[in-house]
C-alpha positions in Angstrom: 245.7 -195.6 60.4 242.6 -193.6 59.9 242.0 -190.1 60.9 238.5 -189.3 62.7 237.4 -186.2 60.8 234.1 -185.4 62.3 234.0 -182.3 64.4 237.4 -181.2 63.5 237.7 -177.5 64.4 237.2 -175.4 61.4 240.0 -173.2 62.3 242.6 -176.1 62.3 244.8 -175.9 59.3 247.1 -178.4 58.1 249.8 -179.0 55.4 249.0 -182.2 53.9 248.8 -184.6 51.0 245.0 -184.5 51.3 244.4 -180.9 50.6 241.5 -181.3 48.4 239.5 -183.5 50.9 240.3 -181.1 53.8 239.7 -178.1 52.0 236.1 -179.3 51.6 236.0 -179.8 55.4 237.5 -176.4 56.3 240.8 -177.9 57.9 243.6 -180.0 56.9 245.8 -182.5 58.8 249.3 -184.0 57.8 249.6 -187.6 58.4 252.8 -190.0 57.9 253.4 -193.7 58.2 254.5 -193.2 62.1 250.6 -192.2 62.6 251.5 -189.0 63.3 248.8 -186.0 62.7 250.1 -182.4 62.8 247.5 -179.6 63.1 247.8 -175.7 63.2 244.9 -174.0 64.9 244.2 -171.0 66.7 244.0 -170.9 70.4 243.6 -167.7 72.4 243.9 -166.1 69.1 247.5 -167.3 68.6 248.8 -170.0 66.1 249.4 -173.2 67.9 250.7 -176.6 66.7 249.4 -179.9 67.8 251.2 -183.0 67.2 249.2 -186.2 67.9 249.8 -189.9 67.8 246.7 -192.1 67.9 243.4 -190.7 67.7 243.1 -187.3 66.3 239.6 -186.4 67.4 238.7 -187.2 71.0 235.0 -186.7 70.4 234.3 -189.6 68.2 234.3 -193.5 68.4 234.4 -195.8 71.3 238.0 -195.3 72.9 239.4 -195.3 76.4 238.8 -191.9 77.8 242.3 -191.2 78.7 244.9 -188.6 77.0 248.6 -188.3 77.4 249.4 -184.7 76.8 252.9 -183.2 76.4 253.5 -179.6 77.8 256.8 -178.8 76.3 259.7 -176.6 77.6 260.8 -173.5 76.0 261.1 -173.2 73.0 257.7 -175.1 73.0 258.2 -176.6 69.4 256.2 -180.0 69.4 258.3 -181.3 66.7 261.1 -181.9 69.1 259.0 -184.5 71.0 258.2 -186.5 68.0 260.4 -189.8 68.8 259.6 -189.6 72.5 256.0 -189.3 71.6 256.0 -192.0 69.1 257.8 -194.5 71.5 255.6 -193.6 74.3 252.5 -194.4 72.2 254.0 -197.7 71.0 255.0 -198.6 74.5 251.4 -198.0 75.6 250.4 -200.6 72.9 248.7 -197.6 70.9 245.8 -197.7 73.2 245.9 -194.1 74.2 246.3 -191.1 72.3 249.5 -189.2 72.9 249.4 -185.3 72.0 251.6 -182.5 72.4 250.4 -178.7 72.2 253.0 -176.1 71.4 253.3 -172.7 73.2 251.3 -170.0 71.6 253.4 -168.6 68.8 256.1 -171.2 69.0 255.7 -172.3 65.6 255.8 -171.1 62.0 252.2 -170.6 60.6 251.3 -172.2 57.5 250.8 -170.0 54.5 247.1 -169.6 55.1 247.5 -168.5 58.7 249.0 -165.6 60.5 250.7 -165.7 63.7 247.8 -164.1 65.4 244.2 -164.5 64.5 243.0 -160.8 65.4 245.6 -158.2 66.5 242.9 -155.9 68.0 242.0 -158.8 70.4 245.6 -159.8 71.1 246.5 -156.4 72.2 244.4 -157.0 75.2 246.0 -160.4 76.4 249.8 -161.3 76.9 249.4 -164.7 75.4 252.9 -165.0 74.5 254.0 -164.5 78.0 254.3 -166.8 80.9 250.9 -166.3 82.4 249.1 -166.4 78.9 251.0 -169.7 78.1 249.1 -171.2 81.2 245.8 -169.9 80.0 246.7 -170.9 76.6 246.9 -174.7 77.7 243.8 -174.4 79.8 242.0 -173.0 76.9 243.1 -175.7 74.5 242.0 -178.3 77.0 238.5 -176.7 77.2 238.1 -176.4 73.4 239.8 -179.6 72.2 239.5 -182.4 75.0 236.3 -183.7 76.4 235.8 -182.8 80.2 235.3 -186.3 81.2 238.8 -187.4 79.6 241.3 -188.4 82.3 244.7 -186.9 81.7 248.2 -187.9 82.1 250.3 -184.7 81.8 253.9 -184.8 80.8 255.8 -181.7 81.5 259.3 -181.0 80.2 261.3 -178.1 81.9 259.1 -174.9 82.1 256.2 -177.2 81.2 256.4 -178.5 84.7 255.6 -175.0 86.1 252.8 -174.7 83.7 251.3 -178.1 84.7 251.4 -177.2 88.5 249.7 -173.9 87.7 247.1 -175.7 85.5 246.2 -177.9 88.2 246.1 -175.1 90.8 244.0 -173.0 88.6 241.5 -175.8 87.5 241.5 -178.4 90.3 238.4 -180.0 88.4 240.7 -181.2 85.7 240.7 -185.0 85.4 244.6 -185.4 86.0 245.5 -188.9 87.2 249.1 -188.4 86.8 251.7 -185.6 86.1 255.3 -186.5 85.0 257.5 -183.7 85.6 261.1 -184.2 83.5 263.8 -181.9 84.6 261.3 -179.5 86.3 262.2 -175.8 86.2 259.6 -174.9 88.9 261.6 -172.6 91.2 264.2 -170.0 91.3 265.3 -170.2 87.5 267.2 -166.9 87.6 269.5 -168.2 90.5 270.5 -171.4 88.5 274.0 -171.5 86.7 272.1 -171.4 83.5 269.7 -168.7 84.8 272.6 -166.6 85.7 273.8 -166.5 82.2 270.6 -166.3 80.3 268.8 -163.8 82.5 270.7 -160.8 81.1 270.5 -162.1 77.7 266.9 -162.7 77.9 265.8 -159.5 79.6 267.9 -157.0 78.4 269.8 -158.2 75.2 267.3 -160.3 73.4 266.5 -157.6 70.8 270.1 -157.9 69.8 269.6 -161.2 68.5 266.7 -160.4 66.1 268.9 -159.1 63.2 271.2 -162.2 62.9 268.1 -164.3 63.3 266.4 -162.6 60.4 269.6 -162.8 58.3 269.7 -166.6 59.0 266.3 -167.0 58.0 266.9 -165.9 54.5 269.2 -168.9 54.2 267.6 -171.9 52.2 266.3 -174.5 54.5 269.0 -177.0 53.4 271.7 -174.8 54.5 270.0 -174.0 57.8 269.6 -177.9 58.3 273.4 -178.2 57.6 274.3 -175.5 60.2 272.0 -177.2 62.8 273.6 -180.5 62.1 277.2 -178.9 62.5 276.2 -177.3 65.8 274.9 -180.8 67.0 277.9 -182.6 65.7 279.1 -183.4 69.1 276.1 -185.5 69.9 277.0 -189.1 69.0 273.4 -190.3 69.0 271.5 -187.2 67.9 268.0 -187.9 67.0 267.7 -186.3 63.5 263.8 -185.7 63.9 265.1 -182.8 65.9 266.8 -181.0 63.1 263.5 -179.8 61.3 261.9 -178.2 64.5 265.4 -176.6 65.3 265.5 -175.1 61.9 262.0 -173.6 62.4 263.4 -171.7 65.2 265.5 -169.8 62.7 262.6 -167.2 62.4 262.2 -163.9 64.0 258.8 -164.2 65.2 259.0 -167.6 66.6 262.4 -166.9 68.2 261.2 -163.5 69.6 258.0 -165.3 71.2 260.3 -168.0 72.9 262.8 -165.5 74.2 260.0 -163.2 75.5 258.4 -166.1 77.4 262.0 -166.9 78.7 262.4 -163.4 79.9 259.4 -163.8 82.0 260.4 -167.1 83.4 263.5 -165.5 84.7 261.4 -162.9 86.7 258.3 -164.8 87.8 259.6 -168.4 88.4 260.6 -167.8 91.9 259.5 -169.9 94.8 258.4 -173.5 94.6 254.7 -173.8 95.0 254.7 -176.3 97.8 251.1 -175.9 98.5 250.1 -177.3 95.0 252.7 -179.9 95.2 251.4 -181.1 98.5 247.7 -180.9 97.4 248.7 -183.2 94.4 251.5 -185.2 95.7 250.3 -188.6 95.0 249.6 -187.6 91.3 253.1 -186.2 90.8 256.5 -187.8 89.7 259.5 -185.6 89.5 262.5 -186.5 87.4 265.6 -184.3 88.1 269.0 -184.2 86.1 272.2 -185.1 87.9 274.0 -182.4 86.0 271.2 -179.9 85.1 272.3 -176.5 84.9 268.7 -175.3 85.0 267.6 -177.2 88.1 270.7 -178.2 90.0 270.9 -181.2 92.3 270.5 -179.0 95.3 266.9 -178.5 94.1 266.3 -182.2 94.1 267.7 -182.6 97.5 265.7 -179.8 98.8 262.3 -180.9 97.4 263.1 -184.4 98.5 263.6 -183.5 101.9 260.4 -181.2 101.9 258.3 -184.3 100.5 260.0 -187.4 101.6 256.9 -189.5 100.7 256.9 -188.1 97.1 257.8 -189.9 93.9 261.0 -187.6 93.4 263.8 -189.4 91.4 267.4 -188.2 90.5 268.8 -189.2 87.1 271.5 -191.9 87.2 271.9 -192.3 83.4 273.5 -189.1 82.4 270.4 -187.9 80.4 270.7 -184.3 79.6 268.1 -181.5 80.2 267.4 -181.4 76.6 266.5 -185.2 76.7 264.8 -185.0 73.2 268.0 -184.6 71.2 269.3 -187.9 71.9 267.3 -189.8 74.7 263.6 -189.6 73.8 263.1 -193.2 73.3 264.9 -194.1 76.7 262.8 -191.4 78.7 259.7 -192.7 77.2 260.3 -196.2 78.2 261.2 -195.0 81.7 257.7 -193.3 81.9 256.0 -196.4 80.9 257.8 -198.3 83.7 256.8 -195.7 86.4 253.2 -195.7 85.7 252.8 -199.5 84.5 251.0 -200.3 87.8 248.7 -197.4 87.6 247.8 -198.0 84.1 246.0 -201.4 85.3 243.9 -199.3 87.9 243.1 -196.5 85.3 241.7 -199.1 82.6 
């Protein structure tokens, strides 16, 4: 695998084994044998992590003008999706790039970067809030994806809400398909999980800062051991999700995720039927059968509202946080859902 380095943004920073080369170019990128490329850059003034499989630079070379872009849930740490993305990229025959963009501030900055680029500018925009995260994704597309690229958007949890808002705010986006995995697109605070989390996120989240800070002082090896201990009940845990979980034991990252979560509880209210209806032929919804963030009742209601839509209910017992143990399985499912469409897009 060879990364394409021309036109790499000068504000992209990468931890890498190629530091000397990349420092001369004003950016750095980390690659591994799985063809993954990880970049840290500033978008809307906030540090952002981008995980890429396939082409790292869409502005160079002869390639199909199509991008699969993952919009994560909350916390929006792209490392959680690594196995899922790798499997999807391989299943697609490595023909199309598969990228994931973190939420603003949902990653630990490299040593050469701060969480925010310019505090004076950041004070005027709420980039870490829900609306700011939507604008953050639109800005990322504007800055890093050519306008003529077709997009297959894959949202997870609150990422599905962001996708609907992106399609609503910029109808000129070349979206050919949006896959909504375990979509939290309505009445979040009224769900079983929302009733528990709303008071914690909206009123008590500051209480968590001190214990998170104290835990952050522990060595990474010990933090990884603790994470594995918490996940010990998962028989088929994807161990690639341990490092991104460890990265959340950081006050700034955790605070940004909880702040965004508090706004989700207050602002994700009624389902946006108008936007769904306008784009119904482009949407695939996949609901969990035992999902406490989007209960079966929500599936039944949206199915009745849009009987002609591609709206599915999980029959495999996959959890809301599918990346923990079912990333490969879900990637394979998505390929089957869009297999016929791929022939017309090519």
